[in-house]
Each structure stands twice: as C-alpha cells, then as structure tokens.
C-alpha positions as CSV (number, residue, x, y, z in Angstrom):
1,M,0.0,0.0,0.1
2,K,2.8,2.4,0.9
3,D,4.4,2.0,-2.6
4,V,0.9,2.7,-4.4
5,L,0.4,5.7,-2.2
6,T,3.7,7.0,-2.9
7,D,3.6,6.6,-6.6
8,L,0.4,8.5,-6.6
9,G,2.3,11.4,-4.9
10,Y,1.3,11.1,-1.3
11,K,3.7,11.3,1.4
12,V,3.4,8.3,3.7
13,Y,4.6,7.9,7.4
14,L,4.9,4.4,8.9
15,A,4.9,3.5,12.5
16,E,5.4,0.0,13.9
17,D,2.9,0.3,16.8
18,G,0.0,2.3,18.1
19,E,2.0,4.4,20.7
20,K,4.4,5.4,17.7
21,T,1.5,6.0,15.4
22,F,-0.1,8.5,17.6
23,Q,3.3,10.2,18.5
24,M,3.7,10.8,14.8
25,F,0.3,11.9,14.1
26,K,0.8,14.5,16.9
27,K,4.0,15.5,15.3
28,Y,2.9,15.7,11.4
29,Q,-0.9,16.3,12.1
30,K,-1.0,19.4,9.9
31,E,0.3,17.4,7.1
32,I,-2.0,14.3,7.6
33,S,-5.2,14.2,5.7
34,L,-5.9,10.3,6.2
35,V,-4.7,7.8,8.7
36,I,-4.9,4.0,7.9
37,L,-4.7,2.0,10.9
38,D,-4.7,-1.8,11.7
39,L,-7.0,-2.4,14.5
40,E,-4.8,-4.9,16.0
41,L,-1.7,-2.7,16.4
42,S,0.7,-3.6,19.4
43,K,1.1,-1.4,22.4
44,M,-2.2,0.4,21.6
45,D,-4.7,-0.9,19.4
46,G,-6.1,0.7,16.2
47,Y,-9.4,1.7,18.2
48,K,-7.5,3.6,21.0
49,V,-5.4,5.3,18.5
50,C,-8.5,6.4,16.5
51,E,-10.1,7.8,19.8
52,K,-7.1,9.5,20.8
53,I,-6.7,11.3,17.4
54,K,-10.4,12.1,17.6
55,K,-9.9,13.8,20.9
56,S,-6.9,15.6,19.7
57,Q,-8.2,17.0,16.6
58,K,-10.5,20.0,16.3
59,T,-11.4,19.5,12.5
60,N,-13.2,16.5,10.8
61,N,-11.0,13.8,9.4
62,V,-11.6,10.7,7.6
63,F,-10.0,7.6,9.2
64,L,-9.9,4.1,7.4
65,S,-9.2,1.4,9.8
66,V,-8.6,-2.2,8.6
67,D,-7.5,-5.3,10.4
68,T,-5.0,-7.7,8.8
69,A,-7.4,-10.6,9.8
70,P,-9.7,-12.1,7.2
71,N,-13.3,-10.7,7.1
72,K,-12.8,-7.7,9.3
73,F,-13.0,-4.2,7.9
74,M,-14.3,-1.0,9.4
75,K,-14.6,2.4,8.2
76,I,-14.6,5.2,10.8
77,L,-15.9,8.6,9.4
78,F,-16.0,11.6,11.7
C-alpha cells in the first residue's frame, strides 16, 4: 500500500505500533489528511489510536481502519 500511495504522490508515514502511530500523528498532524490503521496494533490498538486522534483533533478527518485478519473491515468517519 505504501508504494501505491507514494507512486500517486502522497507522503506516507509508517509506524510500528499504536503508541508510535499516535506520536507521529501529533508531530505531523497538519500534514496528514488520512490515517490508515490496523485494528490490532501492538502497545495501543487501532481503536484507541483512533479515539486519541479524534480527541486531539479539532477538525473533521476521515479515518479508514483495517484489520489484517480476514473478514474484518471497518470505516470510521468523523
């Protein structure tokens, strides 16, 4: 997915766990327009990361949250 988004001209930030994802979001939130999360992130799951981002952000954003497990898919729009 990273390669596809980069090829389309998007800047992509990657984090290895939920805590680092949220730290990275806080650092670059003015540049970020979409967050793609795995619901089963380590250290802080995708639901918690999404909740923290929603609380810290004053404007509306779209978050697409995906899980690596089969048959699980969830879109979160706010």
